[in-house]
N, C-alpha and C positions, 0 to 999 in steps of 0.2 A: 705407630708410635703414639703414646699418650701425649696430650698437650703439655703435660708436666714431666715427660720422660727423658729429658736431656741428660740427666746424671745417672741413668740406669743402663745396665749392660744387657739386660734380658727383659722380655715382656713379663707382665704379671701372670702368675698362675691363673688358669681359667677359673678354678674354684674360688680364688681370691676375688676375681672380677664379679663372680656371681654373688659372693657373700657380702661384699662391700658396696655393691651397686645400690643406688636408691632411686634410679629413674622410674622404676615401676610404680612408685608412689609419689615422688616429688615432681612428677610431670604435671601435677595439679598446679604447680607454681609457674608454669610456662609463661602465662601472660604477664605475671608480676615480674618475672625475670627479665622479660623483654622491655617492659615499661621502665624498670630500673635502669636497664642498659641504655635506653634512649635518653633518659635524663643524664646519665653518666657521660655519654659521648657528647651531648650538648655542652656540658660543663667543661670537658676536655678541650672543646673547640673555643669556648669563650675565654678560657684561661691560657689559650695559645700553647697547649701541651701537644696537641696534634693539629694538623692543618685543617682548614675549612673543607677542602675537597675530600680529604680522608674521612672527616667526620660526617659529611653529607653522604658519602658512599656507604659508610657503616650504618648510618641511620636508615638509608633506603634498603640496605640488606636486611636489617633487623625487621623492618616492616614486611618484607617479602617472606622472611622466615615465619613471622607471626601468621601470615595468611596461609602458608603451607601447613603449619601446625593446626590451625583452626579447621582447615579442610581435610585433615588426615593424610596429607601428602608427604609429610616429613617422617623420616624413620628415626625414632628415638632409640638409641642403642645402649644396651647394658655395658658394652665395651667402653663407652664414654662416661660411665659411672652415674652422673647426676644430670639434672636439667640444665645446670649452668654450663657444663662442658659440652652437652649435646647442642645447646643453642649456639655456643661459640663455634663448634665444629660445622654446624649448618651454615653459620654466617660466613665462615672462611670458604666453604664450598660455593656460596652465593657470590661473594665479592673478591675472593682471592686473598693473598697474604695480608692485605691491609686490614682484614678483619681481626687479625691478631693484635692490632693496636687497641682494640676495645678494652682489653683487660689492664691497660695502663693505669696505675694508681689505685688498684683495688685487688682484693683477694676473694676467693670463694667464701672465706669466713665472714667478711662483712656483707658479701653479696647474699648469702643464704639468710642472714639475719634480717636484711632488708626485705627479701621476698616474703619471709614469714610474717613480718609486720604488715606488709601490704595485704597479704592474704587475710590475716586475722582482722584487719581493719574492715574489710568488706564483710567478713563473717559477723562482726559485732553489729553492724548496721542491719544486716538481714535478720539476725536473731532478735534484736530489739524490736523490729517491726513485727515479727511473728509473735513475740510476747505480748505486744500491744493488741494484736488481733485476738489472742486468747482472752486478754483482759476485757475487751469489748464484747466478746461472746458471753462471758460471765456477767458483765454489766447488763446485757440485753436480757438474760434470763432473770436477773434480779429485778429489772423493771417490770417484767411480765408476772412476777410472783411477789409483789409487795404485800399481798395479803395472805400469802400461803404460809401456814404454820407447820413446822415439823419438830419432832423431838430433837433436842440437843443432847449430846452425849459427853460424859467423862468416863474414862475407864471402859468405854463401850457399853456403859449402862445409862439408861435414861436419866437425864439430869434436870434440865429446864427447857421449856419450849423456846424456840427461836423462829424468826422469819427465815424462810428459804432464801430470800433476798439477802439477809444478813450473812448467811452461810456462803453464798456466792461472792459477796463483797469481801469476805475474809481472804479468799484466794486472789481477788483483784489486788489487794494490798500486799499479799505475799509476792505476786509477780511484779508489782511495782518496785519492790526492793531489788528484784533481779534486774529490772530495767535500769535502776539507779546505779547498781554495782557495775553494770556494763558501761554506762556513760562515764562513771568515775574512773574506770580503768583506761578509758580512751587516752588520757593524757600520758599514761605510761607506755602505751602501745605506739602512740603517734610521734615517735622520735626516730630520726634517721641514723642508722649506724654506718651508712656508706661513707667511706673515707678513712675508716679505722684500719683498713688493710688487714693483714693477717693477725696483727695484735698491737702494733706500735705506731700506726699511721703510715705515711708514705713520704718519700723524698720529693715528690712532684708538688708543684704549687697549686694544689686543687682548691676549689671553693665548695666546701661541704654544704654550706647554707644554700647555695644556689641549687644544688641537687634536691635538698630537702624542700625548698620552696616549690620547685617544679612538680614534686610528687605530693604536695599538699600536707607535708609534715609541719608540726608546730615548731620544730627545732631539731637539733642533732644530739646524739648521745655524747656526753661531755668527756668521757674517758675511753680511749681506744681499747684498752684491755677489757673493760666492762662491756663495751659495745658489742664485741664479738662473742663474749662468753655469757652474756645475760640471756636467760630464758625465764626470768621472773614473769614476764608478760604472758608466757604460755602457761605457767603454773597458775597465775591469777585467773586466766580464762578458764582453765580446767576446774579451778575451785568454784568460780562463779557458775560454771556449767553444772557442777555437782549439786549446788544449791537449787538451781532451776530443776534438776532432776528430782531432788527431794520433794519439791512442791508439786511437780507433775505426778510423782508416785503417790503422794498422799491423796491427791484428788482422784487418781485412778482407783485407789483402794476404796474410796467412798463410792465411786461409780459401780465398782464390782459388787460391793455390799448392797447398795441401794437397788440395783437391778435384779437382785436375787429374789426368789419367791418369798423368802423369809422377811425381807423388808418390803419389796414391791413399791418403792417410792418413785422410781424413774424407769423409763424404758428407753434404751439407746436405739437410735435409728438402725434399720436393717443394714444400711450401707456401711456401718461401722462395727458390725458383728459377723460372726461366722457360725457354721453349724457343726454337727458331729457326723463323722463318716459312718457311725453305727446307730446312733440314737436320733431318729428323725425329728423328735420334738425339741431338740436342744437349740438354744440361741445363746451363744457364748460371747462375753465382752472381751474378745481377744485383743482388740487394739489397746484397751486400758490395761490388760494384763501384760502385754508385751512392752508397753511404755514403762510400766512398773518394773518389769524384769530388766530392762536395759539400763536402769539406774546403776546397777553394779558394774556394768561395762564402763560407764563414765567415771565412777569412783576409781576403777582400776587404772584408767589412764592418768588420773591425778597422782595416785600412789606411784605408778611407774615413772612418771616424770620427776617427782621428788626424789625417788631412789636413784635415778640416773644422775641427777645433779649433785647429790649429797657429798660425794667424795672427789669431785673434779677440781684439780688445780687450775689456775688461770694459765693460758686463756682458752683457746679452742681445743677440744679433744674429739676424737671420732665418735666417742660415746654419744655425743650430742646429735648424731644422725637419728637417734631414737626419739627426737623431739617432735617429729612430724606426723607419724602415723596415728599416734594417739590424739593429736590435735585435729587432724583431718577427720578421723572417725567420730570424734566428739561433735564436731560441727555437723556432720551428716546425721548423727543420732538425734541431735536437738532439732535440726531442720525437719526431719521426718516426723518426730513426735509433735512438735509445735504446729506443724502444718496440718496434721490430722485433728488436733485438739479443738481448734476454733470451730470448724464445721460440726464436729461431734457434739460439742456443747450446745451449739445453736439449734441442732435438730433433735435433741433429746426431749422426750415427753415427760413432763413433771406431773406425777399423779397426786394432785392436790388433795383429793378426797381421802386417799389412803394415808397420806401424811397426817391429815386432821384426825382421822379415826385413831391412828396410833397415839397421837398426843392426848387424845381424850380418854385413853385407856391405860394410863400410867399414873405415877405419883410425882410427875415433874412439876406439879403446882404446890407441892408440900412446903417449899420454902416460902411461898407467898402466904400460906396459912400461918407460918411462924412469924413472918414480918407483920401480918395483920395483928397478931397478939402483941407484938412489940409496940405497934402503934396504939394499942389500948393500955399500954403502961407496963406490960410484963417484960422482965429482963430476957434478953435473947436466949441465954442458956436454958432458962426455965421453959421458954416457948419451944425451944428445940426439943426438949424432953417430952413436952406435952404432945407435940405433933408426931413424934416418934410413936407414942402410944396410940394416937389416932390412926396412923398408918398400919400399925400392927392389928388394930381392931378391924380395919378394912380388909386386910389380908385374910384374917380368920373368917370374915363374913363374905369373902369373895366379892368385895365392893371396891369402888374408887371413891375419892373424896366427894365428888359431886353427886354420888349416889346416896350419901348420908342424909338423914333428916336433921332438921335444926335441933331436935331433942337429942339426937346422938352427938352432935357437935357440942352441945351445952353440957352433956354429961362429962366432958373432959375439961371444959372451962366455961363459966358463965359470962366470960367476956365476949364470947362469940355471939353475933347477932345475925339476923337474916340477910344482911348485905354481904355475908361471906360468899354466897352463891354467885354474886356478880364479880367478886374478887377472883374467884378460882377458875373462871372460864378461860380457855387458852388465849383468846385475843386480849383479855385484860391482863393476864400474866405477862404476855409479851410486851404490851404497851406500858406496863408498870416500870419496865427497865428504861426509863426516860432519862438517861444520863449520856454524856458524850461518849460515843463509841458503843452504846447499848443497842439492843435489838428492837426497841420501840420503833414503830413505823416512821415517825418523823425523824428519828435519829438515823435510820437507814437511808432515808431520802437525803439527809445531809451528807452521809458518806458517799452517796452516788454523785452529788453535786461536787464534792471534793475530787472524786475520781475523774470527772469531766475536766477539771482544771489540770489534773495530772496527765490526762491524755493530750491536752493542748501543749503541755510542756514537753512531752515525749515527741509530739509532732514537730515542734520547733527544733529539737535536738536532731531528729532524723533528717529534716530538711537541710539542716546545716551540714550534716556529715555525709549525706548520700552523694554529694558531688565528689567525694573522695573515692567513690567506688569505681573499680575497673571491671565493669560488668561484662564487657565483651572486647573483642579484638579491635573493634572500631575505635573504642576509646584509647586503646593502646597506641594506635597510630597517630593520635593527636594529643601528646602530652602538653601540659600547660606551658 
């Protein structure tokens, strides 16, 4: 008989059991389910809803069940549908009928919402740390390449030279926004729904805030209907994860391009590449390509969750069982990608000479010639036209700007003097961008100093919230 089967006259069809069961994926919530139950039974005892001896027996039983699940000794059955009913069934087997008192004053509806928030809370801390690790790897490459110049691109066409460090720092700040979005979302995740019951609360004189405090929540969800039906926190996580994936994918695309023979700007370490089964010369950037490819997977989970929720009336509906697999898979996808990225960045070889050669054989210093003429008093639109003519002349003569003689320059404008050759070298072009946020060396150093402050801020946030993590069953057995 199902634990909820009192009003039914026959068992569920086996196909229904198989179709509706979620234990094969929500078993990930086992430790969170038990942690929540330990806090719940402690509250039932404090509020005199069940006796101290019953509460102590249930708590001991839950700890025993936790150990059995951790050791793989517990059988989690499809027959019992989900992790909540499986844990309760195992508890009753452990301590007898008194285990049935655990569910007093709560429903699976508020229970699953609690478990998901506990799970996601751990995931947010872990993903934040992994993001910081990636940022620090980028920062390290920036520090080692403060004098490395490479072509900057717009429309994938050579545009203006930039420091490689500047390019790395751009991604540091992208991932910083991801870290900040996660930390901002914490306040919406870290509310306890337990005590909302199925949808309307409970008749028992429970203390919701006591449970919330034990579990490290900042407070409780204010409305019982909203508490059990809210999955905004899942959508927000999937949205934030999608942006993280965007940033990873963009960097992957650059690594794939830069490591090709056509660019030859970097070489990824052998440990992060694979070969061809047919072509022995191949070294493929498969990690970067796969991370780029998994972006669509993360987007799909976001769209799936939004679609699931869009037509649901209050409060809980079985459709909401679809909230977990996408969330779990997204956490695993980010964990894998971010975990690989930091060491892949740290170990890549930056081919400084190739980058410099590339930036010396293009027209990415043309804007500086135009700015030079403006500095001599020529209106920018006129200087733009003049430089366009100079570039066309170079193309026709198979030259670059620094290949021209002073006489050739002056044939286009007598404002040009011999100091133009100092102006147009790549290092001068880079350091001329001496504005806040620019690519001049001193400005990039300032960006790195700012990044150090951001890392310190992230470390403070992580230290504050890592104590909320339920990283293993040992923590389970010692709730606050």
